[in-house]
N, C-alpha and C positions, 0 to 999 in steps of 0.2 A: 133787444139790447139788455144785457144783464147788469144788475147793480151790485152783484156780490163782489166783495173784496177778496183779494188773494189770501190764502191761508197764512196766518202768522207763523213765522219760524218757530219750531218747538222750543228753542231755548228762551224765547221771549214770553212764552205762555206758562212757564213753570214757576212764576212768582218772582219776587225781588230776590237779588243775590243776598246771601247771608252776611250779616255785619260781623267782621272779625272781632273776636274777644280780645281783651287786654293780654291774656296769656299767649294767644296765638300770634298777636302782633309782636310781642317781645321775643318769642321764640324765633319767628321769621327774621326779625332784625338781627338777632344775635348770630343766626346761621349765615346770613349774607355778610355781616361784618367779619365773621371768622374767615370766610373764604377770601374776602378782600385783604385782610391782614396777613393771611398765610401767603397770598400771592406777593404782597409787598415784602415780607420777610425773605421769601425765596429769591426775589429779584435783588434785594439788598445783599443777601448772602453771596449771590453769584457775582455781584459787583465787587464786593470785598475780596472775594477769592481771586478774581481775575485782574482787577484794576488798581487795588491799593498797593502803594509801595511797601517794600519790606521794612519792618521796624528797625530803626537804627540803634545801635548800642550807645548808651550815654558816654560822653567824652570822659576820659580818665587821665590821670597824670601820676607821675612818680614824685614822691615827697620824702625828704630827709629832714628830720628835726630832732632836737634833744628834749626828752620828756623825763622830768625828775632825775636828771643826770645821766640818762641812758639814751644813746643814739638809736633812733628808730628810722627805718626806711621801708616804705610800703607804697603800693599802687592803690589809688582811691578814685572814686567818682569825683570829678571836679566840683560838684555841687555839695559835697560833704562839709558840714560845719565842723569846727574844732570840737564842739561838744560831742557830736556823734562819732568823730574819730576817737576821742578819748573813751567814750562809753562802749561803743559797739565794735571798734577795731582793736583797742588796746586793753579793754577790760577794766578801765579805771572809772568806776561808777560813783566815786565820791562826789564829783561835780554833778549836780542835780538838774534835770530838765523840768523847770517850773512852768513859766509862761511860754518859753521858746520864742520870745519876741523882744528880749532885752529889757524887760520892764521890772523884773523881780530880783535879779542879782544872784539867784541860787546857783548859777553856772559859772560864777566868777573864778577866773584863774589868772595867773601872772604870765605874761609873754614878754620876755626880755626885761623882766622886773616891773612891767606896767600892768595895771589891772585891765582886764577885758571881759566882756560878756562873750563866753565861748560859743553861745548859741547863734550869735550874729557874725562870727568870724569864720571866713572860708579857710579851711585847712590848707588848701594848695597855695595860699598866699604867705605861708609861714615857712618857706624853704630856709633851712639853716637857723631857724629861731630856737630859743630855749624856753620851754614851757614848764611851769611849776604848778602842780595841782595839790589838793589837800593831802593826797597820799605821799607827796614828796617833802612835806614840812618836817615831820618827825625825824629824829636821828636814831634809827633803830627803835628801841623801846622808850626812848627819851622824847617826850612831847616837845613841840615847839613852844616857846614861852607864851605865845598867844593862845595856843590850844590849852595849855595848863591854866591860864587866866580865865578862859571860858568855863572851865570846870570849877575853879575856885569861886568865881562870881555867880555860878549857876545861871549862865547867860544863854540858856536855851530851854525849850520845852520839848516840842515834837522832834526837833533836830533836823528837819528837812532843809531849812535855809542855812544851817550852821556852817557847812563847808564853804559856801559862798561868803558868809559873813566873816569868817576867819581869814579867807584869802583877801577879801577887800580890806579887812583891818590891817593885815600885814602890809599891803600896798599903801594904805593910808599912813602908817607909821613911817615907812621908808620914804614917802613923799614929804614928810614933815608937816602934815596937816593935823597936828594934835596939840596945838597950843592951849586949847580950852575944850570943855565938853561941848560947847556950841559948835566949834569948828569941827570936832569929830562927827557930830550928828550931821552937819552939812555935807561933809565929804563921804559919809557912809550912807547918805540918803537914797542911793540907788539900790540898796539892799533892803528888801521887805521882810519883816518877821510877822507872820500872821498871828503868832502867839503873843506878840506885844512885849518882847523882852528887851526893848531898846535901851532902857536905863542901865540894865546890867551889861549889855553889849558895850555901851560907851564906857562903863567902868572898867571892863576887861581891857579894852584898847588903851585907855588912859593908864592903867596899871603897868602895862608893858612899855608904853611910850616914855613914862617918867620913872620907871623902876620902883613903883610904890609897892 
C-alpha cells in the first residue's frame, strides 16, 4: 500500500498569485467602467431614438398693441415677457433688464398710463393695450420735462437705471404722489439706483411736479 499523495496540479505549485498593483487596479477598473458606460449610453440612445415623443413647439399667440403711439401686431411665444417683446422683437432697448425679477425697477414702462415692471408682465395679456417706453417720451428732439430735469439735476451716474427711474417718475407725477420729498421717495422706492443718486432723482421729480 503506497502512501504517496497525488501530484499537485501545476497551477498550485507555481507560487502565490501576483498581487495587483495600484496602477493595474485603476486601469482595469476604468476599462470595465468604460464598457459599462458605453453600453448604458448606447441603450439610452436607442431608447431616446425609438421611444421618446417628438418635441412639441411652444404655444404661440397673435398680439396687437400700441407701443409709443404705433400699432404693432406680431406672433410671439406665449411665455414672452413685455420686456423681451420690447427689447428682442421691437428693438426698443431703452428698458433695461436688471434683476429680471421685479425687484430693481430698471425695466419700468407705462401700460395704459400705469407703471409696471415689464420683466414680470406677460406680453400676451396686453392685447389692445397702450405701452409707453423711454423711447416714446421725447417729442422729436425735444426732451420730456422729466428727462430734461434729470439732466439739469445731474440725477444719474452710470445711467443703467435711468430709463426706469424716469418712467417711474412720470407715473408718480401722473398719480399725484408728489406732495413732499418723503412721498416721492416712498412711491419711487421700487426703483433702485446702485450709484446712490436718490436725492437728485427726488429733486428732478419734484421740479417737474411743482414747476420749480
